[in-house]
N, C-alpha and C positions, 0 to 999 in steps of 0.2 A: 380605201374609205377617207383616208387623210387627203388625198387628191381630190376626191369628189367634194369634201367640205371645203377645201381651198377654193375650187372653182365656184362653189355656192357663194362664198364670202366675197369673191371678186365680182360676181354678178350683182350681188347686193350693193356693193360699194358703187358700182357703176350706176345702179338705179338711184341710189342716194345722191350721187353728184348730179345726175340730170334733174332730180327733183329739187335740189338746192338752187341750180341755175334757173328752173322755171320760177321758183319763189323770187329770187332776185330780180328776174326780169319783170314779174308782175308787181312786185314793190316799186320798181323804177316807173312803170306804166302808171301806177296809181298816184305817185308823187308828182309825175308830169301833169296828170289830169287835174290835180288840186293846186299845183303851183301857178299854173297859167291864169286861172280867174282870180286867185289871190293877189297876184301881181297887178292885174288889171284893176282890182278893187283898191289896192293901195294907192295906185297912181290917181284913180278917180277921187279917193278921198282927200289926197293932198291938194289936187286942184279945187275941190269942193271947198276946202277950208279957206281958200283965199279969194273965192269967186263971190261977186255980187249981181252978176247977170242972172236974171230969172230963167231965161232959156237955157243957159248953161248949166245952171243948177238942176233943172229938171232933167237934162240929158244925162248928166253925171250920176243923179239919183237913179235913174232908169238903168244905167249900165251896171251899178252896184247890185241893184235887185236882180238883174238878169244873171249876174255872175254867181250870186247866192243861190239862185235856182239851179245853176248848172252844178255847183257843188253838192246841193241836195240831191240832184238826180244820180251823181256819182256815188254818194254814200247809199242811196236807196238800191241802186243796181248792185253795189258790193254786198249788201245785206242779203239780197235774193241769192247771189252766187254762193255766198257762205252757207246760207240755209240749204241749198241744194247740195253742195259738197258735203254737208253733214248728214245727208239722208233725210231732209225734211219732206213732209207731205208724201210718205212712201205707202200709206194705207188710207186711200180715199173712203169715205164713209158709204157711198152709194154710187150707182151708175148715174151718168149725166146725159141728158138730151143734147147731143153736140149740135143738132140742126137748129134747135130753138136758140141756143147760145149764139151761133153764127149769125142767125137773123137779127138779133139784138146789137151785135157788135157792129155788123156791117151798116145797120141803120144809123148808129152812132157816127160812124165814120163818114157817112154821106153828108152829115151836118158839119163835120169838122174839117173835111177835105178842102184844100184850096180851090178857088173858082177855077173852073175848066178841067178839073180831075174828077172824073166819073168813077164811083165806086160800085161795083155790080156784084150780085150774088146769084149763083146757079146751084140749085140743089137737084142733083140728077137722082138722089135717092128718094124712092116713093114711099118707103116705110120710116118710122122714127129711127134715128141713129143714136144709140146708146153706148157710150164708152166709160170705162172704169177709171174715173179721173175727178179730182175735186174741180168745182166750177171755177174757183180763183185761179187754179193752175192752167186750166184750159183757156180761160179767158186771156191770161198773160201770154200764152203762145199765139193765139189768134191776133190779139191786139199788137204784140210785137211784130208779126209778119205783115200786118196791114200798115203799121206805121212806117216800116222799112220800105214797103212797096209805094205808098203814097209819096214818100220823100224823093223816090226816083222818077215817078210818073209825072214829070214837069208838064204843065198846061200847054196846049191841050193834050191830055192823055187819059189813061184809064187803068183802073185796077179791078181784078176779078178774083172772087173766092169762089171756088167749086167744091162741092161735097158730094162724093159717090160712095156707094157701098159695094164690097165683094162678099165672098162666101164667109169668110171669118174675120175680115177687118174693114175699115173704111179709110178713104183717101180724101185729106183736105189740101187742096192746092190754092196757093195765092200767087198770082202773077201780075206783072205790071208792064207799062208800055215803055219803060226806060231803056237805058243803053245795054243792059244784060251785064254779065260778069264775065271778065277775061278768064281764059283757061288757067293761068297762073294763079289766080285768086280763087278758085272754086272750092277749095277747102279752106283757105286762110280766112275767109269771111266768117267762119265760125269760131275763130280765135278770139280771145278776150282782148279787147282794145284795138282790134284790127278794123279799120274803116277805109273803104276804097270809094271815093266820090269824086270822079274827075271833073264835074261840073262846079265844084267848090273851091275856092281858093283857101280859105281857112277851114279849120276843123270845128264843126258844130255838133257831131254825133259822137257818142262814147265808143261805139263799136262793141257794145255788150248785148244788144237786143237779141240778135240771132244765136249767140252762145248760150244765153239764158233759155230761149225757146227750145234749143236741141236738148239741153240738159233736162228740162222738165219732161219733154216727150220720151226720152230715153229711160227716165226715171219710172214712167209709167208703161213701160214695154213696147214703145212705139219707135219709130224712126223719122228722122227729118233730114231731107237732103235737097240739094240743087239739082233740079231736072232740067231736061232740054226745054228751050223756049217754046211757049204755046202761041196761041193765036195773036196775042197782044205784042209778041216780038221781044219782050224784055226778060228779066229774071223770073224764073217759076220755081217756087219752093213747094215741096210735097211732103205733108205729114201722113204717115200710116199708123193707125192705132187699132189694136184688137177690139173688136165688138164686145160689149158686155152681154153676158147670157143671163 
């Protein structure tokens, strides 16, 4: 019994060490995400203080506003992650018509997408698709997936959302015409603050959208995974949710 207890404590100690390492890495990532825009704002403010050129003043002011927006995005994403880690939104009040929500969000992205990027919707489900999840949470999942897809589908390109139903669940797939995801990054893309974008020299994406989407889906009994490429040839993410009865 003493030996079993010793082994149990040793396992607990190892898990605690891994958790502390994860927290340290997470804190380092957060500090990095906030320090970079703060440094850019400080430099712009110092230049702004001594500038008299109107064009330069407008450019520096725009830079400061953009960096404030980036910090705000970091804080909002961290709040969402904390809410999910704490078990928030675990009891949605009623079933949601996922097909209607998908129509509304796709229509919104058709207006927001860059010129030359076509956003399509394909509803293979003939009957209404109802899932047991709150509308705000479901909208965050779909919006995050479409935002990721649109950012990779450089013009001329396309993004497609497909919704189908099976006997007990539904499948919501979002694919794009981008470069796809290399094998070594297929699971890492769901990690917090990991972002792989070979077409960009700087970092303009937080790397939190897919992680938040997966956490929400799993919180409501579903799965989110990177699937083999579809007709568009790029990345294809598939969400499976149980149907509400």
